[in-house]
C-alpha positions in Angstrom: -22.3 10.9 26.4 -19.7 10.9 23.7 -19.2 14.4 22.3 -18.6 15.4 18.7 -15.8 17.6 20.0 -13.7 14.8 21.6 -11.2 14.8 18.8 -10.9 18.6 18.7 -10.4 18.7 22.4 -7.6 16.2 22.3 -5.9 18.1 19.5 -6.1 21.3 21.5 -4.8 19.8 24.7 -1.9 18.1 22.9 -0.9 21.2 21.0 -1.0 23.7 23.8 1.8 21.6 25.3 -0.2 18.9 27.1 -2.1 18.9 30.4 1.2 19.6 32.3 1.6 22.9 30.5 -1.8 24.3 31.4 -2.0 26.5 34.5 -5.7 27.4 34.0 -8.5 27.5 31.4 -11.5 29.8 31.1 -13.7 30.8 28.1 -15.5 33.8 26.9 -18.2 34.0 24.2 -15.9 32.8 21.4 -12.5 31.7 22.8 -10.8 29.3 25.0 -8.4 31.3 27.2 -5.4 29.3 28.4 -2.8 30.4 30.9 0.2 28.3 30.0 3.4 27.7 31.8 5.4 28.0 28.6 3.7 29.3 25.5 6.7 28.3 23.3 5.6 24.7 23.8 2.3 25.3 22.0 2.0 24.3 18.3 0.3 27.5 17.1 0.5 26.7 13.4 -1.0 23.2 13.9 -3.9 24.6 15.9 -4.6 27.4 13.3 -4.8 24.7 10.6 -7.1 22.4 12.5 -10.8 22.1 11.5 -13.0 23.6 14.1 -10.5 26.3 15.2 -10.9 29.8 13.7 -7.5 31.1 14.7 -5.1 31.5 17.7 -4.1 34.7 19.5 -1.5 35.4 22.2 -2.6 38.5 24.2 -2.5 39.8 27.7 -0.6 36.8 29.1 -3.3 34.4 27.6 -3.1 31.9 24.9 -6.5 32.3 23.1 -7.9 29.5 20.9 -10.8 31.0 18.9 -13.6 28.5 18.4 -16.8 30.4 17.8 -20.2 30.5 19.4 -20.1 26.8 20.4 -17.1 27.4 22.6 -18.9 26.4 25.8 -19.4 22.8 24.4 -15.7 22.6 23.4 -14.7 24.0 26.8 -16.6 21.3 28.7 -15.0 18.5 26.7 -11.5 20.0 27.0 -11.9 20.2 30.8 -13.1 16.5 30.8 -10.2 15.2 28.7 -7.5 17.2 30.4 -9.0 16.5 33.9 -9.2 20.2 34.6 -11.5 21.6 37.3 -14.1 23.8 35.6 -14.3 27.3 36.9 -17.3 29.6 37.3 -17.9 29.6 33.5 -18.9 25.9 33.6 -21.9 26.7 35.8 -23.8 28.0 32.8 -23.5 24.6 31.1 -26.2 23.1 33.3 -26.5 19.5 34.4 -25.3 16.7 32.3 -27.9 15.0 30.2 -29.2 11.7 31.6 -28.8 8.7 29.3 -30.8 5.5 29.1 -29.1 2.3 29.9 -28.8 1.5 26.2 -27.4 4.9 25.3 -24.9 4.7 28.2 -23.7 1.3 26.9 -23.2 2.7 23.4 -21.4 5.7 24.8 -19.1 3.4 26.9 -18.3 1.0 24.0 -17.8 3.8 21.5 -15.7 5.8 23.9 -13.4 2.8 24.6 -12.9 1.9 20.9 -12.8 5.3 19.2 -9.3 6.3 20.4 -7.7 3.3 18.6 -9.8 3.2 15.5 -7.1 4.4 13.0 -4.7 1.6 14.1 -7.5 -0.9 14.3 -8.4 -0.1 10.7 -4.7 -0.4 9.7 -4.3 -3.8 11.3 -7.5 -5.0 9.7 -6.5 -3.9 6.2 -3.0 -5.5 6.6 -4.6 -8.8 7.7 -7.0 -8.7 4.8 -4.3 -7.9 2.3 -2.1 -10.8 3.6 -5.0 -13.2 3.3 -5.5 -12.1 -0.3 -1.8 -12.7 -1.2 -1.8 -16.0 0.7 -4.9 -17.2 -1.2 -3.4 -16.4 -4.7 0.2 -17.2 -3.8 0.2 -19.9 -1.2 4.0 -20.0 -0.9 4.0 -16.3 0.3 2.3 -17.4 3.5 5.5 -19.0 4.8 7.8 -16.1 3.9 9.5 -13.7 6.2 7.7 -10.7 4.8 4.3 -12.4 5.5 5.3 -13.1 9.1 6.6 -9.6 9.7 3.4 -7.9 8.4 1.2 -10.5 10.0 2.7 -9.7 13.4 0.8 -6.5 13.5 -2.2 -7.6 11.4 -2.9 -10.4 13.8 -1.0 -9.2 16.9 -3.2 -6.1 17.4 -6.2 -8.4 17.7 -4.4 -11.0 19.8 -3.5 -8.3 22.4 -6.7 -6.3 22.0 -7.6 -6.8 25.7 -4.5 -4.7 26.7 -5.5 -1.8 24.5 -9.1 -2.1 25.6 -8.0 -2.2 29.3 -6.1 1.1 28.8 -9.0 2.8 27.1 -11.6 1.4 29.5 -9.7 2.6 32.5 -9.4 6.1 30.9 -13.1 6.1 30.2 -14.0 5.0 33.7 -11.6 7.8 35.0 -9.1 5.3 36.6 -5.5 4.6 36.1 -4.7 3.5 32.5 -2.0 1.2 34.0 -4.6 -0.7 36.0 -6.6 -1.4 32.8 -3.5 -2.5 31.0 -2.5 -4.8 33.9 -5.9 -6.5 33.6 -5.3 -6.9 29.8 -1.8 -8.3 30.4 -3.1 -11.0 32.7 -5.8 -12.0 30.1 -3.3 -12.2 27.2 -0.4 -13.7 29.1 1.0 -16.8 27.4 0.5 -18.8 30.6 -3.2 -17.9 30.6 -3.5 -19.2 27.1 -1.7 -22.3 28.0 -4.1 -22.9 30.9 -7.0 -22.6 28.5 -5.5 -25.1 26.1 -4.2 -27.6 28.7 -5.7 -31.1 29.1 -8.9 -31.0 31.1 -8.9 -32.5 34.6 -12.7 -32.0 35.3 -16.0 -30.6 34.1 -18.8 -28.5 35.5 -22.5 -28.7 34.7 -21.8 -32.2 33.5 -24.5 -33.8 31.4 -26.1 -30.5 30.4 -25.9 -28.5 27.3 -23.7 -26.1 29.2 -21.0 -28.6 30.2 -17.6 -26.9 30.5 -14.2 -28.4 31.2 -11.2 -27.0 33.2 -7.6 -27.8 33.6 -6.7 -25.8 36.7 -8.3 -24.7 39.9 -7.9 -21.7 42.2 -7.8 -23.1 45.8 -10.2 -25.8 44.6 -12.4 -23.5 42.5 -12.4 -24.5 38.8 -10.9 -21.9 36.5 -13.2 -21.9 33.5 -12.0 -20.1 30.3 -13.2 -19.9 26.7 -11.5 -22.1 24.2 -8.2 -20.6 23.2 -8.2 -18.2 26.2 -9.0 -14.5 26.3 -6.8 -13.1 23.4 -9.0 -11.0 21.0 -11.9 -10.9 23.5 -13.7 -7.7 24.4 -16.2 -8.0 27.2 -14.1 -9.6 30.0 -11.4 -6.9 30.2 -13.9 -4.1 30.0 -16.1 -5.5 32.8 -13.0 -6.4 34.9 -11.5 -2.9 34.4 -14.8 -1.3 35.4 -14.9 -3.1 38.8 -11.1 -2.7 39.2 -11.3 1.1 38.9 -14.2 1.2 41.4 -12.3 -1.0 43.8 -9.1 1.0 43.6 -10.9 4.3 44.2 -12.5 2.8 47.3 -9.1 1.4 48.6 -7.4 4.8 48.1 -10.0 6.3 50.4 -9.2 4.0 53.3 -5.4 3.3 52.8 -3.1 5.8 54.5 -1.6 8.3 52.0 2.0 7.3 52.7 1.5 3.8 51.3 -1.6 3.9 49.1 0.4 4.6 45.9 1.5 1.0 45.8 -0.8 -0.8 48.2 -4.0 0.3 46.4 -2.9 -1.2 43.0 -1.5 -4.3 44.8 -4.7 -5.1 46.6 -6.8 -4.2 43.6 -5.0 -6.7 41.3 -4.8 -9.4 44.0 -8.5 -9.2 44.4 -9.7 -8.5 40.9 -7.7 -11.0 38.9 -9.1 -14.1 40.7 -12.6 -12.5 40.4 -12.0 -12.0 36.7 -10.9 -15.6 36.1 -13.5 -17.2 38.4 -16.6 -15.1 37.8 -16.4 -12.7 34.8 -14.8 -15.4 32.5 -17.2 -18.2 33.4 -20.3 -16.0 33.1 -19.1 -15.0 29.6 -18.5 -18.6 28.7 -21.9 -19.6 30.0 -23.6 -16.9 28.0 -21.8 -18.1 24.9 -23.1 -21.6 25.6 -26.6 -20.4 25.9 -26.4 -18.6 22.6 -25.0 -21.7 20.9 -27.8 -24.0 22.2 -30.5 -21.5 21.1 -29.2 -21.3 17.5 -28.5 -25.1 17.3 -32.1 -25.8 18.3 -33.5 -23.4 15.8 -32.1 -25.4 12.9 -34.0 -28.5 14.1 -37.4 -26.8 13.5 -38.9 -28.4 10.3 -39.1 -26.3 7.1 -38.7 -22.8 8.6 -35.9 -23.6 11.0 -33.1 -22.5 8.6 -35.0 -19.3 7.8 -35.5 -18.4 11.4 -32.0 -19.2 12.4 -30.6 -17.3 9.4 -32.7 -14.2 10.2 -31.8 -14.2 13.9 -28.1 -14.9 13.3 -27.9 -12.3 10.5 -29.8 -9.7 12.6 -27.9 -10.1 15.8 -24.5 -11.3 14.8 -23.0 -7.8 15.2 -24.6 -7.5 18.6 -23.1 -10.8 19.6 -19.7 -9.6 18.4 -20.1 -6.4 20.5 -20.7 -8.5 23.6 -18.1 -11.0 22.6 -20.6 -13.9 22.9 -20.4 -14.9 19.3 -17.6 -17.3 20.2 -20.3 -19.6 21.7 -21.2 -20.7 18.2 -17.7 -21.6 17.1 -17.4 -24.8 19.1 -20.7 -26.0 17.6 -19.3 -25.3 14.1 -16.0 -27.1 14.8 -17.9 -30.1 16.2 -20.1 -30.3 13.1 -16.9 -30.3 10.9 -15.6 -33.3 12.8 -18.8 -35.3 12.9 -20.7 -34.2 9.7 -18.0 -32.9 7.5 -19.9 -29.6 7.1 -21.6 -26.9 9.2 -24.6 -24.7 8.4 -25.1 -22.9 11.8 -22.6 -20.1 11.1 -23.3 -19.9 7.3 -25.8 -16.9 7.6 -23.3 -14.7 9.4 -21.1 -14.6 6.3 -23.1 -11.8 4.7 -23.1 -9.5 7.7 -19.7 -8.0 7.3 -20.6 -7.0 3.7 -23.8 -5.4 4.8 -22.0 -3.5 7.5 -19.4 -2.4 5.0 -22.0 -1.1 2.5 -23.7 0.8 5.3 -20.4 2.6 5.9 -20.0 3.2 2.2 -23.4 4.8 2.0 -22.4 7.1 4.9 -19.1 7.9 3.1 -20.9 8.9 0.0 -23.6 11.0 1.7 -21.9 12.7 4.6 -20.4 16.2 4.4 -18.3 15.6 7.5 -14.7 15.5 6.4 -13.5 13.7 9.6 -16.3 11.1 9.2 -15.3 10.5 5.6 -11.6 10.0 6.6 -12.7 7.3 9.1 -15.4 5.7 6.9 -13.3 4.8 3.9 -10.7 2.7 5.7 -13.5 1.2 7.8 -15.3 0.2 4.6 -12.1 -1.4 3.2 -11.4 -3.3 6.5 -15.0 -4.5 6.6 -14.8 -6.0 3.1 -11.9 -8.0 4.4 -14.1 -9.2 7.2 -12.9 -6.9 10.0 -15.9 -4.9 11.0 -14.9 -3.5 14.4 -13.8 -0.1 12.9 -17.1 0.1 11.0 -19.2 -0.9 14.0 -17.5 1.0 16.8 -16.3 4.0 14.9 -19.1 4.7 12.4 -22.5 2.9 12.6 -22.9 2.2 16.3 -22.3 5.8 17.5 -24.8 6.9 14.9 -27.3 4.2 16.0 -29.7 4.2 13.1 -27.1 3.0 10.5 -26.2 0.2 12.8 -29.9 -0.8 13.1 -30.2 -0.7 9.3 -27.2 -2.9 8.9 -28.7 -5.4 11.3 -31.9 -5.4 9.2 -29.9 -6.0 6.1 -28.0 -8.8 7.8 -31.3 -10.4 8.7 -32.5 -10.3 5.1 -29.3 -11.8 3.6 -28.9 -14.3 6.5 -32.5 -15.4 6.2 -31.9 -16.3 2.5 -28.7 -18.2 3.3 -30.3 -20.1 6.1 -33.4 -20.9 4.1 -31.3 -22.3 1.2 -29.3 -24.4 3.6 -25.8 -23.2 2.6 -23.0 -25.2 4.2 -19.3 -24.4 5.0 -16.8 -27.2 4.9 -13.8 -25.7 6.7 -12.7 -22.7 8.7 -12.0 -20.1 6.0 -10.6 -16.6 5.7 -12.3 -13.3 6.6 -14.5 -11.4 4.3 -14.2 -12.1 0.6 -11.5 -14.6 1.4 -13.9 -16.9 3.2 -15.8 -17.8 0.0 -13.7 -20.9 -0.8 -14.7 -22.5 2.6 -18.2 -23.0 1.1 -16.9 -25.2 -1.7 -17.4 -29.0 -1.0 -19.2 -32.2 -1.8 -18.2 -31.6 -5.4 -20.4 -28.6 -5.8 -20.3 -24.8 -5.8 -23.9 -24.6 -4.6 -23.2 -23.3 -1.1 -20.6 -20.7 -2.3 -23.1 -19.4 -4.8 -25.8 -19.1 -2.1 -23.7 -17.2 0.4 -22.4 -14.9 -2.4 -26.1 -14.2 -3.4 -27.0 -13.7 0.2 -24.1 -11.3 0.6 -25.2 -9.3 -2.4 -28.7 -9.1 -1.0 -27.4 -7.8 2.4 -25.1 -5.3 0.7 -27.9 -3.9 -1.5 -30.3 -3.7 1.5 -27.8 -2.0 3.8 -26.7 0.5 1.2 -30.2 1.5 0.2 -31.6 1.7 3.7 -28.7 3.8 5.1 -28.4 6.0 2.0 -32.1 6.8 2.3 -32.2 7.4 6.0 -28.8 8.8 6.9 -28.4 12.5 7.8 -25.4 14.2 9.3 -25.8 15.3 12.9 -26.4 19.0 12.5 -28.2 21.5 14.7 -31.8 22.0 13.7 -32.3 25.6 12.5 -35.0 27.6 14.1 -37.9 28.5 11.9 -37.7 32.1 10.7 -40.6 34.4 11.1 -43.0 35.0 8.3 -41.5 37.6 5.9 -43.3 40.9 6.0 -45.1 42.1 2.9 -42.9 45.2 2.5 -41.4 45.5 -1.0 -37.8 45.3 0.1 -38.5 42.2 2.2 -39.4 40.3 -1.0 -35.7 40.5 -2.1 -33.9 40.5 1.3 -33.8 38.3 4.3 -34.4 41.2 6.6 -32.5 44.1 8.2 -30.6 44.8 11.4 -30.7 48.2 13.0 -28.0 49.6 15.2 -28.1 48.5 18.8 -26.3 51.6 20.0 -25.9 55.3 19.4 -22.5 56.1 18.0 -20.3 55.9 14.9 -20.3 52.9 12.6 -16.9 51.8 11.3 -15.8 48.9 9.1 -15.1 45.6 10.8 -11.6 45.6 9.4 -10.7 48.7 11.5 -11.3 46.8 14.8 -8.1 46.2 16.7 -8.6 42.5 17.0 -7.6 40.3 14.0 -10.3 37.7 14.8 -13.1 40.2 14.3 -11.3 42.3 11.8 -10.7 39.3 9.5 -14.3 38.3 9.4 -13.4 34.9 10.7 -16.4 34.9 13.1 -18.8 36.3 10.5 -19.6 39.5 8.6 -20.8 42.7 10.1 -19.5 46.1 11.3 -18.5 47.8 14.5 -19.8 50.8 16.4 -17.9 53.3 18.5 -20.6 54.0 21.1 -21.5 57.4 22.5 -23.7 56.1 25.3 -23.2 53.0 27.4 -26.4 51.3 26.3 -27.2 48.3 24.1 -30.6 47.8 22.6 -32.1 44.9 20.7 -31.4 45.4 17.0 -34.3 43.2 16.0 -37.0 40.9 17.3 -35.7 37.6 18.6 -34.4 35.6 21.5 -31.3 36.0 23.7 -29.5 32.7 23.2 -26.4 33.7 25.1 -25.9 36.4 27.7 -22.4 35.9 29.1 -22.3 36.1 32.9 -19.8 38.9 32.7 -22.3 41.0 30.6 -19.8 41.9 27.9 -21.3 39.8 25.1 -24.8 38.9 23.9 -25.9 36.3 21.4 -29.3 36.8 19.6 -31.3 34.5 17.4 -33.2 37.0 15.2 -36.7 36.1 14.0 -35.4 36.7 10.4 -32.9 33.8 10.9 -29.8 35.8 11.6 -27.6 34.7 14.5 -26.1 37.9 16.0 -23.2 38.5 18.3 -22.8 41.9 20.1 -19.4 42.1 21.8 -18.8 45.2 23.9 -15.1 46.1 23.7 -12.1 43.9 23.3 -10.9 41.5 26.1 -13.5 43.0 28.4 -14.2 39.6 29.8 -11.2 40.2 32.0 -13.3 42.8 34.0 -15.3 39.9 35.3 -18.6 41.8 35.0 -17.4 45.0 36.6 -18.8 48.0 34.7 -21.7 46.0 33.1 -25.3 45.9 34.1 -27.5 43.4 32.2 -31.1 44.5 31.8 -32.3 41.2 30.3 -31.3 37.6 30.7 -30.5 34.5 28.6 -33.7 33.0 27.1 -35.7 36.2 27.0 -37.8 37.0 24.0 -37.1 40.6 23.0 -38.4 43.2 20.7 -36.5 45.6 18.6 -35.5 48.7 20.6 -35.7 46.9 24.0 -32.8 47.8 26.4 -30.6 44.8 26.9 -27.5 46.2 28.7 -25.9 49.2 30.4 -22.2 49.6 30.7 -19.9 52.2 32.2 -17.8 53.6 29.3 -15.6 55.7 31.5 -14.8 52.9 33.9 -14.0 50.5 31.0 -11.7 53.0 29.3 -10.0 53.8 32.7 -9.2 50.1 33.1 -7.4 50.2 29.7 -10.0 48.6 27.4 -11.6 49.9 24.2 -15.4 50.0 24.0 -15.6 49.5 20.2 -18.4 47.0 19.7 -18.5 44.5 16.8 -22.0 43.5 15.5 -21.5 40.1 13.8 -23.8 37.9 11.8 -22.2 34.6 12.8 -24.2 32.4 10.4 -23.1 34.4 7.4 -23.1 31.3 5.2 -26.9 30.9 5.6 -27.4 34.1 3.5 -26.5 34.9 -0.1 -24.9 38.1 1.2 -24.5 40.1 4.4 -24.2 43.8 3.6 -22.9 46.3 6.2 -24.7 49.6 5.5 -23.9 51.7 8.5 -21.4 54.5 7.8 -20.6 57.3 10.2 -23.2 58.5 12.7 -25.9 55.9 13.6 -28.8 55.8 16.0 -31.3 53.2 17.1 -33.4 53.5 13.9 -30.5 53.3 11.5 -30.3 50.1 9.4 -26.7 48.9 9.7 -26.9 45.4 8.1 -29.0 44.1 5.2 -29.4 40.3 4.8 -29.9 38.8 1.3 -31.5 35.4 1.0 
């Protein structure tokens, strides 16, 4: 399943010097601990200024990236993205969550599209801006400037299968070059020429699914969509999936001395014909099925247009995801030639605007800075008719906004279909497509699709704005506040978990704790090697090495008790846990014993920070311990 830490993981990997600079990676309760070949290659300043990273430290031969309490999740994603073998620390992560077929598909599509979203947005915006200039200044369309900019605006989409092949291979844990090779074959000029060549035969002759072909592969017809595979999505992803599987199998049976080149050779020799002979034709056939269904709907008296409009508006984005929306284009072109107009595709016009307004609603409501940064260009691109950044980068991964945008498309599309709006030519994308609905001496159809688009926009914005919530962890309910007088003005208190001397957090010889970056609290210099529960609650984390404990207090505080500095390096020696992760504990219950003399002998301090890691959930966190403390001494007061 796609993780919210994917981007952070990639930034970390890149700025520690890349995968080739990493010797090993482990993690403790708050930090990723890298051993690097050359620490000078790491971009420490960039990492320190990255959202999601508290700070960076270099200590004891380790390059430590401080994350916070969710470090196990980040660790797992970094290992995945850098193709690192997880060590013993990964065992606590548990088995991977099983996903339904639908969730797995969404995960796959989103994972393949997300890495290129920024550039997909840029290409879409460039293409839309050029369409605007060409509409108002027709002579500009033939200029050198137009062609230079259009080369990326249109070129990115023309060679989309190459980029998708790269990302798909990476997602399927295969060679990126294999995926690109599949994309190269599909976008090659000779492939496009074969698709546009004069037909020499047909298959399924006399049926609604009749398809022509110009070439054969040893007598087998090579069936391709009109115009070839440029800008298509599904064929290269499916082909790459099977190609990766095949190459892995071949590498298992081909001798090591020759498999580096024979495995790719046999994979391509086998998979390319299968792609052109099976994957392509199946996609074309599916397109034909979709076209016949929608064509028949319009023939139903009275309600045919409404039904077709609702279905097309609701499922157009789904058809785009699968790449089968192209099945309707030939019907549209045929109608232009025979009737002078088309109404089959008219309801789809409102969909990109509904999708765009769904993204705008998310942009206005979310507090996630990274999501805002992606949503705004996706909104702009969508208004120009390029909705892939909005679909794959924003609404589809969030699921519910995508469903809401489909509902809005159904409402707007139903209106357009019911009113019988017609298009008279192939027009531009987004707002630049409106002129294609002017014909027969009237603006009727243009007005109808404009109204339908406004309906879809309003419905999408309202539905998403009402229902959208950022993905945030659900906070555990706090226990009922006691009736004591001081509880009426505070969020509760935390007593000392140890016998010893309390000191200010700023005196701890570790800048991460001392700076308060991980939360407010204090530290204790222990007199006895024992840690007790400082409140009622649940042990949410008990690190396998025993040196750190995370507690969810019943009063809502999230506590971190960290015995010593860098004691994770002892690998559990000197620590004896007396409880385990998941235990419900009572204040004063013994949680841990540790050998102070052994730890000091090994060169480590036993100073123990007591941190409230969710400091922002309280009005104030007040450290009260000063000097000598015992197990009944209040050391922290929480203000609501």
